[in-house]
VEXZA-687562 format. One record per residue: z negated, x, y of N, C-alpha, C, O in turn; residue number from 1; residue in three letters. Coordinates in steps of 0.2 Angstrom, whole numbers, plus 5000, padded with zeros to 4 digits. Each point is the difference from the previous one (the first is absolute). Layout:
# residues N
REC     nw     nu     nv    caw    cau    cav     cw     cu     cv     ow     ou     ov   pos   code
REC      Z      X      Y      Z      X      Y      Z      X      Y      Z      X      Y   NUM    Ala
...
***
This chain:
# residues 178
REC     nw     nu     nv    caw    cau    cav     cw     cu     cv     ow     ou     ov   pos   code
REC   4932   5046   5548   4994   4999   4995   5003   5001   4993   4995   5003   4996     1    Met
REC   5011   4996   5002   5002   5001   4994   4999   5008   4998   4999   5001   4994     2    Arg
REC   5003   5003   5010   4999   5007   4999   4993   5002   4999   4999   5004   4995     3    Arg
REC   4997   4993   5009   4993   5002   4999   4997   4997   4993   4996   5003   4997     4    Arg
REC   5007   4991   5002   4998   4997   4993   5002   5004   4995   4996   5001   4995     5    Ala
REC   5010   5002   5005   5002   5004   4995   4996   5007   4999   4999   5002   4995     6    Arg
REC   4999   5000   5011   4996   5006   5000   4993   4999   4997   4997   5004   4996     7    Ala
REC   5000   4990   5005   4994   4997   4997   5001   4999   4993   4995   5001   4996     8    Arg
REC   5011   4997   5002   5001   4999   4993   4999   5007   4996   4998   5000   4994     9    Ala
REC   5004   5005   5009   5000   5007   4997   4992   5001   4998   4998   5003   4995    10    Gly
REC   4998   4995   5010   4993   5001   4999   4997   4996   4995   4995   5002   4996    11    Ala
REC   5008   4992   5003   4998   4995   4995   5001   5003   4993   4997   5000   4995    12    Val
REC   5010   5003   5005   5002   5003   4994   4995   5006   4998   4998   5000   4994    13    Leu
REC   4999   5003   5010   4996   5006   4999   4993   4997   4996   4998   5003   4995    14    Glu
REC   5000   4991   5008   4994   4997   4997   5002   4997   4993   4995   5001   4996    15    Arg
REC   5011   4997   5003   5002   4997   4994   5000   5006   4995   4998   4999   4994    16    Asp
REC   5005   5007   5008   5000   5005   4995   4993   5003   4998   4999   5002   4995    17    Leu
REC   4996   4997   5010   4993   5002   4999   4998   4996   4994   4996   5002   4996    18    Glu
REC   5005   4991   5005   4997   4995   4995   5003   5001   4993   4997   5000   4995    19    Ala
REC   5010   5002   5005   5003   5001   4993   4998   5007   4998   4999   5000   4994    20    Phe
REC   5000   5004   5010   4997   5007   4998   4993   5000   4997   4999   5003   4995    21    Gly
REC   4997   4992   5008   4993   4999   4997   5001   4997   4993   4995   5001   4996    22    Ala
REC   5010   4996   5002   5001   4998   4993   5004   5004   4996   5003   4999   4994    23    Cys
REC   4998   5008   5008   5003   5005   4995   5007   5001   5001   5003   5003   4996    24    Gly
REC   5000   4995   5010   5007   5001   5000   5001   5006   5005   4996   5000   5005    25    Leu
REC   5009   5004   4994   5002   5005   5005   5007   4999   5003   5004   4998   4997    26    Asp
REC   4997   5004   5009   5006   5000   5004   5005   5005   4997   4998   5006   5000    27    Val
REC   5008   4991   4998   5005   5005   4997   5006   5001   5006   5002   5005   5001    28    Glu
REC   4999   4989   5002   5006   5000   5005   4997   4996   5006   4996   4995   4999    29    Gly
REC   5007   5006   5007   4998   4996   5006   5005   4999   5005   5004   5005   5001    30    Arg
REC   4996   4989   5002   5005   4999   5006   4995   4997   5005   4994   5000   4999    31    Ser
REC   5009   4998   5007   4995   4998   5005   4997   4993   4998   4994   5000   5003    32    Asp
REC   5009   4996   4994   4996   4994   4998   5000   4999   4992   5000   4994   4998    33    Leu
REC   5001   5011   4998   4999   4999   4993   4998   5006   4997   5000   5006   5003    34    Gly
REC   4998   4994   4990   4998   5005   4996   5001   4999   4993   5000   4994   4998    35    Ala
REC   5001   5011   4998   5000   4999   4993   4994   5003   4997   4998   5006   5002    36    Thr
REC   4998   4991   4994   4994   5002   4997   5001   5001   4993   5003   4996   4996    37    Leu
REC   4993   5009   5001   5000   5001   4993   4993   5000   4997   4995   5001   5004    38    Val
REC   5005   4997   4990   4993   5000   4997   5001   5002   4993   5005   4998   4997    39    Arg
REC   4990   5005   5000   5001   5003   4993   5001   4995   4995   4996   4995   4999    40    Ala
REC   5009   5005   4997   5002   4996   4994   5002   4993   5002   5000   4996   4995    41    Gly
REC   5002   5003   5011   5002   4993   5002   5006   5001   5004   5001   5005   5003    42    Arg
REC   5003   4989   4998   5006   5000   5004   4998   5002   5008   4995   4998   5002    43    Pro
REC   5009   5005   5001   5000   5002   5007   5000   4993   5004   5003   4995   4998    44    Ser
REC   4994   5005   5008   5000   4994   5004   5003   5002   5007   4999   5006   5003    45    Val
REC   5004   4989   5000   5003   5001   5007   4996   4995   5004   5000   4994   4999    46    Gln
REC   4998   5009   5007   4997   4996   5005   5005   5000   5006   5003   5005   5002    47    Leu
REC   4998   4990   5001   5004   4999   5006   4998   4995   5005   4998   4994   4998    48    Glu
REC   5001   5007   5008   4999   4995   5005   5007   4998   5003   5003   5003   5003    49    Leu
REC   4998   4990   4996   5007   4998   5001   4999   4995   5006   4996   4995   5000    50    Val
REC   5008   5006   5005   5000   4995   5006   5002   4993   4997   5005   4999   4997    51    Pro
REC   4991   4996   5005   5002   4993   4998   4999   4995   5006   4997   5002   5005    52    Thr
REC   5005   4992   4995   4999   4995   5005   5004   5002   5006   5005   5003   5000    53    Gly
REC   4992   4994   5006   5003   5001   5006   5001   5007   5003   4997   5004   4997    54    Gly
REC   5007   4996   5008   5001   5007   5003   4999   5000   5007   4999   5005   5003    55    Arg
REC   5001   4989   5000   4999   5000   5008   4993   4998   5002   4997   5004   5003    56    Val
REC   5000   4991   4994   4993   4998   5002   4995   5003   4995   4994   4999   5002    57    Phe
REC   5008   5003   4993   4995   5003   4995   5003   5001   4993   5006   4998   4999    58    Gly
REC   4990   5004   4997   5002   5001   4993   4995   5004   4996   4994   5000   5002    59    Gly
REC   5008   5003   4992   4996   5003   4996   5003   5006   4997   5006   5000   4999    60    Ala
REC   4990   5005   4998   5003   5005   4996   4996   4999   4994   4994   5002   4999    61    Phe
REC   5009   4995   4996   4996   4998   4993   5000   5005   4995   5005   5004   5000    62    Ala
REC   4990   4997   4997   4999   5005   4995   5004   4998   4993   4998   4994   4998    63    Leu
REC   5007   5009   5000   5003   4999   4994   4998   5005   4995   5001   5006   5001    64    Glu
REC   4996   4992   4993   4999   5005   4995   5004   4999   4994   5001   4994   4998    65    Val
REC   5003   5011   5000   5004   4999   4994   5000   5005   4995   4997   5006   5002    66    Ser
REC   5006   4993   4992   5001   5006   4996   5005   5004   5003   5005   4998   5002    67    Ser
REC   4994   5009   4998   5005   5004   5002   5007   5000   4996   5005   5001   5003    68    Ala
REC   4994   4998   4991   5006   5000   4995   5000   4993   4997   4995   4996   5000    69    Glu
REC   5011   5002   4998   5001   4994   4996   4995   4999   4994   5000   5005   4996    70    Pro
REC   4996   4990   5003   4996   4999   4995   5002   4994   4995   4997   4998   4995    71    Val
REC   5008   4998   5008   5002   4994   4997   5008   5000   4999   5003   5004   5004    72    Leu
REC   5000   4992   4992   5007   5001   4999   5004   4997   5006   4997   4997   5004    73    Pro
REC   5009   5006   4997   5004   4998   5005   5002   4992   5000   5002   4998   4995    74    Arg
REC   4998   4999   5011   5002   4993   5001   5003   4999   5006   5002   5006   5004    75    Thr
REC   4999   4988   4999   5003   4999   5007   4994   5000   5004   5000   4999   5006    76    Ala
REC   4994   5002   4992   4994   5000   5004   4996   4993   4998   5003   4995   4999    77    Gly
REC   4990   5006   5002   4996   4994   4999   4995   4999   5006   4998   5004   5003    78    Leu
REC   5001   4989   4999   4995   4999   5005   4994   4996   4996   5001   4998   4995    79    Ala
REC   4994   5003   5008   4994   4997   4997   4996   4996   5005   5000   5001   5006    80    Ala
REC   4997   4994   4991   4996   4995   5005   4993   4998   4996   5000   4999   4994    81    Arg
REC   4995   5002   5010   4993   4998   4997   4999   4992   4999   5003   4997   5005    82    Gly
REC   4994   5001   4990   4999   4993   4999   4992   4999   5001   4996   5004   4997    83    Lys
REC   5002   4991   5006   4993   4999   5001   4998   4998   5007   5002   5004   5005    84    Gly
REC   4994   4991   4997   4998   4999   5007   4995   5004   5002   5001   5003   5005    85    Leu
REC   4993   4997   4992   4994   5004   5002   5000   5007   4997   4999   5005   5003    86    Val
REC   5002   4995   4991   5000   5006   4996   5007   5001   4996   5002   4996   4997    87    Arg
REC   5000   5010   5003   5007   5002   4997   4999   4998   4992   4995   5003   4997    88    Leu
REC   5009   4993   5001   4999   4998   4993   5005   5004   4995   4999   5002   4995    89    Gln
REC   5007   4999   5008   5005   5004   4997   5006   5002   5005   5000   4997   5005    90    Arg
REC   5004   5008   4993   5006   5002   5004   5006   4998   4996   5001   5002   4994    91    Val
REC   5003   4994   5009   5006   4998   4997   5006   5005   5003   5000   5001   5006    92    Met
REC   5004   5001   4989   5006   5004   5002   5006   4996   5000   5001   4996   4995    93    Phe
REC   5004   5006   5009   5006   4996   5001   5006   5005   5000   5000   5005   5004    94    Arg
REC   5005   4994   4992   5006   5004   5000   5005   4997   5004   5000   4994   5002    95    Ala
REC   5005   5010   5000   5006   4997   5004   5004   4996   4995   5000   5001   4994    96    Arg
REC   5003   4994   5009   5005   4996   4996   5005   5004   4996   5003   5005   5003    97    Ala
REC   4998   4993   4991   5005   5004   4996   4998   5006   4997   5004   5004   4997    98    Gly
REC   4989   4998   5004   4998   5007   4998   4996   4999   4993   4994   4999   5001    99    Asp
REC   5009   5001   4994   4997   4999   4993   4995   5005   4999   4994   4998   4997   100    Gly
REC   5007   5008   5004   4995   5005   4999   4994   5000   5004   4995   5001   4998   101    Ala
REC   5006   4996   5008   4995   4999   5005   4996   4994   4998   4994   5001   5000   102    Gly
REC   5009   4994   4997   4996   4994   4998   4996   5002   4994   4994   4998   4999   103    Ala
REC   5008   5006   4996   4996   5002   4994   4995   5005   5003   4994   4999   4997   104    Arg
REC   5007   5005   5007   4994   5004   5003   4995   4996   5003   4994   5001   5000   105    Leu
REC   5008   4994   5004   4996   4996   5004   4995   4996   4995   4994   5000   5001   106    Ala
REC   5009   4998   4994   4996   4996   4995   4995   5005   4996   4995   4998   4999   107    Ala
REC   5007   5008   5000   4996   5005   4997   4994   5001   5004   4994   5001   4998   108    Arg
REC   5007   5000   5009   4995   5002   5004   4995   4994   5001   4994   5001   5001   109    Leu
REC   5009   4993   5000   4995   4994   5001   4996   4999   4994   4994   4998   5000   110    Glu
REC   5008   5004   4994   4996   4999   4993   4996   5006   4999   4996   5000   4995   111    Ala
REC   5004   5005   5009   4996   5006   4999   4993   4999   5003   4999   5000   5006   112    Asp
REC   4996   4999   4989   4993   4998   5003   4997   5006   5004   4996   4999   5005   113    Pro
REC   5005   5008   4993   4997   5005   5003   5003   5001   5007   4997   5001   5005   114    Asp
REC   5010   4998   4996   5003   5000   5006   4997   4995   5005   4999   5001   5006   115    Leu
REC   5001   4993   4991   4997   4994   5004   4993   5001   5003   4998   4999   5005   116    Gln
REC   4998   5004   4990   4993   5001   5002   5000   5006   5005   4996   4999   5005   117    Arg
REC   5008   5006   4995   5000   5005   5004   5002   4998   5007   4997   5002   5005   118    Ala
REC   5008   4994   4995   5003   4997   5007   4995   4996   5003   5000   4999   5006   119    Leu
REC   4996   4997   4990   4995   4995   5003   4995   5004   5004   4997   4997   5005   120    Ala
REC   5002   5009   4994   4995   5004   5003   5002   5003   5007   4997   5003   5004   121    Ala
REC   5010   4997   4997   5003   5003   5006   5001   4995   5005   5002   4995   4999   122    Val
REC   4996   5007   5007   5001   4996   5006   5007   5002   5003   5001   5003   5005   123    His
REC   5004   4994   4992   5007   5001   5002   5003   4995   5004   4998   4994   5000   124    Phe
REC   5007   5008   5004   5004   4996   5004   5006   4998   4997   5003   4994   5000   125    Glu
REC   5000   5011   4996   5006   4999   4996   5000   5005   4994   4998   5005   5001   126    Gln
REC   5005   4992   4994   5002   5004   4994   5007   4999   4998   5003   4995   5001   127    Val
REC   5000   5011   4998   5007   4999   4998   5002   5006   4995   4996   5005   4999   128    Arg
REC   5010   4994   4997   5002   5006   4996   5007   5001   5003   5004   4996   5000   129    Val
REC   4997   5010   5002   5007   5002   5003   5005   5000   4994   4998   5001   4994   130    Glu
REC   5008   4999   5008   5005   5000   4995   5000   5006   4995   5002   5000   4994   131    Pro
REC   4996   5006   5009   5000   5006   4996   4994   5000   4995   4999   5005   4996   132    Asp
REC   4996   4990   5004   4994   5000   4996   4994   5002   5003   4995   5001   4996   133    Gly
REC   5005   5001   5010   4993   5002   5003   4996   4994   5002   5003   4995   5003   134    Arg
REC   4991   5004   4995   4995   4995   5002   4998   5001   5007   4998   5006   5002   135    Ala
REC   5002   4989   5003   4998   5001   5007   4994   4995   5001   5001   4994   4999   136    Val
REC   4994   5008   5004   4994   4996   5003   5000   5001   5007   4998   5005   5002   137    Ile
REC   5003   4990   5002   4999   5000   5007   4992   4998   5001   4999   4994   4999   138    Arg
REC   4997   5010   5003   4993   4999   5000   4998   4997   5007   5003   5001   5005   139    His
REC   4992   4995   4995   4997   4997   5006   4996   5006   5004   5000   4999   5006   140    Met
REC   4997   5005   4991   4996   5005   5003   5004   5007   5001   5006   5000   4997   141    Gly
REC   4992   5005   5006   5003   5006   5001   5006   4999   5005   5004   5004   5000   142    Gly
REC   4996   4991   5004   5006   4998   5005   4998   5001   5007   4994   5001   5002   143    Ser
REC   5011   4998   5002   4998   5000   5008   5004   4994   5003   5006   4998   4998   144    Leu
REC   4990   4998   5005   5003   4994   5004   5000   5002   5007   4995   5002   5003   145    Val
REC   5010   4996   5001   5001   5002   5007   5002   4994   5004   5004   4996   4997   146    Trp
REC   4994   5003   5009   5002   4995   5005   5002   5003   5006   4997   5005   5002   147    Leu
REC   5008   4992   5002   5002   5002   5006   4995   4997   5006   4998   5004   5004   148    Leu
REC   5001   4990   4995   4996   4996   5005   4994   4997   4996   5002   4995   4996   149    Leu
REC   4992   5006   5005   4998   5006   5003   5001   5007   4996   5000   4999   4994   150    Pro
REC   5001   5006   5009   5002   5006   4997   4994   5003   4995   4995   5001   5003   151    Pro
REC   5007   4999   4991   4995   5002   4995   5003   5002   4993   5006   4997   4999   152    Met
REC   4991   5008   4998   5002   5002   4993   4994   5000   4996   4996   5004   5002   153    Ala
REC   5003   4992   4993   4994   5000   4996   5002   5002   4993   5004   4996   4996   154    Arg
REC   4993   5009   5001   5000   5002   4993   4996   4995   4996   4995   4998   5002   155    Pro
REC   5008   5000   4992   4997   4996   4995   4998   5005   4994   5005   5002   4997   156    Ile
REC   4989   5000   5002   4998   5005   4995   5001   4998   4993   5000   4994   4999   157    Pro
REC   5001   5010   4997   5000   4999   4993   4994   5003   4996   4998   5005   5002   158    Ile
REC   4999   4991   4994   4993   5002   4997   5002   5004   4994   5005   4999   4997   159    Ser
REC   4990   5005   5000   5001   5004   4994   5001   4995   4994   5004   5001   4996   160    Leu
REC   4993   4993   5005   5000   4995   4994   5008   4998   5000   5002   4999   4994   161    Glu
REC   5001   5000   5012   5007   4997   5000   5004   5006   4998   5006   4998   4997   162    Gln
REC   4993   5008   5004   5004   5006   4998   5000   5000   4993   5005   5000   4996   163    Val
REC   4989   4999   5001   5000   5000   4992   5003   4994   4997   5004   5001   4995   164    Arg
REC   4995   4994   5008   5004   4994   4997   5007   5000   5001   5004   4998   4995   165    Ala
REC   4999   5005   5010   5007   5001   5001   5003   5005   4995   5005   4999   4997   166    Thr
REC   4991   5006   5002   5002   5005   4995   5000   4997   4993   5005   5002   4996   167    Leu
REC   4990   4994   5003   5000   4997   4993   5006   4995   4999   5002   5000   4995   168    Ala
REC   5000   4997   5010   5005   4995   5000   5007   5004   4999   5004   4998   4996   169    Ala
REC   4997   5008   5007   5006   5004   4999   5000   5003   4993   5005   5000   4997   170    Leu
REC   4989   5002   5000   4999   5002   4993   5002   4994   4996   5003   5001   4994   171    Asp
REC   4995   4993   5007   5002   4994   4996   5007   4999   5000   5003   4998   4995   172    Ala
REC   5000   5003   5011   5008   4999   5000   5003   5005   4995   5004   4999   4997   173    Phe
REC   4993   5007   5004   5003   5006   4996   4999   4998   4992   5005   5001   4996   174    Ala
REC   4989   4997   5002   4999   4998   4993   5005   4994   4998   5002   5000   4995   175    Ala
REC   4999   4995   5010   5004   4995   4998   5007   5002   4999   5004   4997   4996   176    Ala
REC   4998   5008   5007   5007   5003   5000   5001   5004   4994   5006   5002   4998   177    Gly
REC   4989   5001   4999   5000   5005   4995   5001   4996   4993   5000   5004   4995   178    Gly
***
């Protein structure tokens, strides 16, 4: 089933590429579960369907959308967590212990109202900043969930509204880093 799910994930990526293409992005490079997209006057974007969760009885191929190049300063990496029970109120960033540059960047990102507003519009599962400075958003849409029992693989579509919101959030990360 895992092989079939991986093949289905390739079809989900095709739909994701269509959705991002409808928002003005063009495919520059491609792999079986990822692609680099370019857009005029803005940073390139990387899409990747990443295997997550279980491997025996089920799992997922989650859509991760990131800046293709670093847009923030180098740190040891940042993790983020949303605050708010019913509605996202803000995103809190956390640096690794002993990472002074990361702590300063985390404070700057938390205080950026444009970034906070942009992230509030995104239906994300996870947000992080890689050590090299690339912002990564693991989206809830554009993914594939699969189960062994009963055997099924279900794509979770991404809406054009969410594509736009995710791109706006990546642009806000780039502005915060500039």
